[in-house]
Phi, psi and omega in degrees: 000206183200160174243154176069304181226148172211192186291348179265350184290123179272121191242152178236143175241118177268122186094026187292335186276347176290165181303313181291321179298320177296321179294317177299316179300316181298316180297316181297314182295321181300323182285339180117007182296144178268082179275109187260345181197157172232158179226126169214116180305130180088355182244016178304137182101343176284171171225149176229116183051037179084359181267126180290142182250139180235164182280328183223158180296315181296327176296320178296317179298319179296327184276319188250352181093195186303143176233132185270328187210149178230145171244129183261119182233076180224164177300149184311312181296340181263356188296318184304311181299317181294317182292316180295328177297316181287327174300312183296335179281352176090011178282128194262353175232121184226127177247126180266099178269055186212139180247173178058041174281130177308137187302317182293330175292318179299315179300317179293318180298312182295319179298318179297316181298318181294319179297323185267000180067037182262137176276106182253122178250127184106196008290166177077021179273134175282348174129183176232135177226134169250098189309133180081358183238295184193159175225131173254105182111350177094355178302132179088003182257201186310130178224058180063233181268003183289140175264007185305316180303322181290330182275319189270335186241071176262141180300142179186205190236022178244127176277149180232129175229133183219145174276345181245135179296311180297321181288344175297317178291317181297317180296317179296320177299318180297321178297313182292321180296331180279359177101009179251188175218175187253129175279304175212135176245138186228129167261116184296322183133159186250001182276162183300323181236134186237163173287258181288144184242176177307315182298329181276333179278328183306316179298331176296316178291328178300317183275353180276115181293344180266007178241125180265337182187175184227141169248148188220137172247119180238173180223168174296162180094148183064177179241031184301317182289324177296322176294321178296322178299323178294322177297315179296316180300325181275002178087008180286343175213123185237356180281166178300141175231121177250124188229145170233131179245117181278149175102016181299133176088356180287139182285162178299139177093353181265122179280141184223124175066256186274168186302328183269357184274078180212135179273123181224140176059028179078003181248149174091011180286153177299320181298318180294320180294316180299316180297316181300317181287320178298322183294339178254014171097005177288153178265102184260123183258156182273336182223146181303325183292352178275352184296311181300307179300326179292320175303313181299318181293315182297314186277342170290318180289326178295313180293326179291329181281000000 
């Protein structure tokens, strides 16, 4: 099965007429996504890959009917207006495929989403893909001459969650190489503050009958993994979790990888995250290449039990 999106999800792309927006649309459509409309102010009446374009979100809704999810593909300074427009239109799943959003705008967007009960993914998310079903944001779709999507995103029963966009593909590839497949893969986002977190996604995988376990790639910074450990401790997620945390041994104050990957005030260290997850029964590996063999070991023991 899948979480968040599948082949029935009706999708909208804000910023579809830009070069990047057109590329995202092509990737989404290639995977099988039901992209029913695009929005770019001033470009109403155009089409992109057969998708009709409208000037406003509410205009698109009036023309094509209900829309379940939107992906925002606009420059960072313009993101707030686009996201609040889609919030006001009543669309309940929104993925921000946009980076460099001003911090105060991000805070306002996230606060609005929480008040309205909207599932906000990102900012800076490369997307969500349920292989063979749909992609919100283009993850798992067309990549020039690369065969990576065919290799890394095969349908299966393992969920993938990653703090890094590139590692989402690598992690999915490791799952498939180990003989499994992917139910849904998610890039949380690369910005300092995010909408939905690891702790919020785990219960979705818990309730998905088509997911047997989850693999996770994390980084230093924030307390996302500690929050996830509390969810596991409370019974909100009981399936196997295999995790790798990058940045082990880095000193306080050193930034690593993404903007939020920094240890400050004694919080957010790889060691602290690993300990929190290990204490609630997660399988934490020391090196990324151990993820595949650990999956094989865990599910061999599960089936044997």
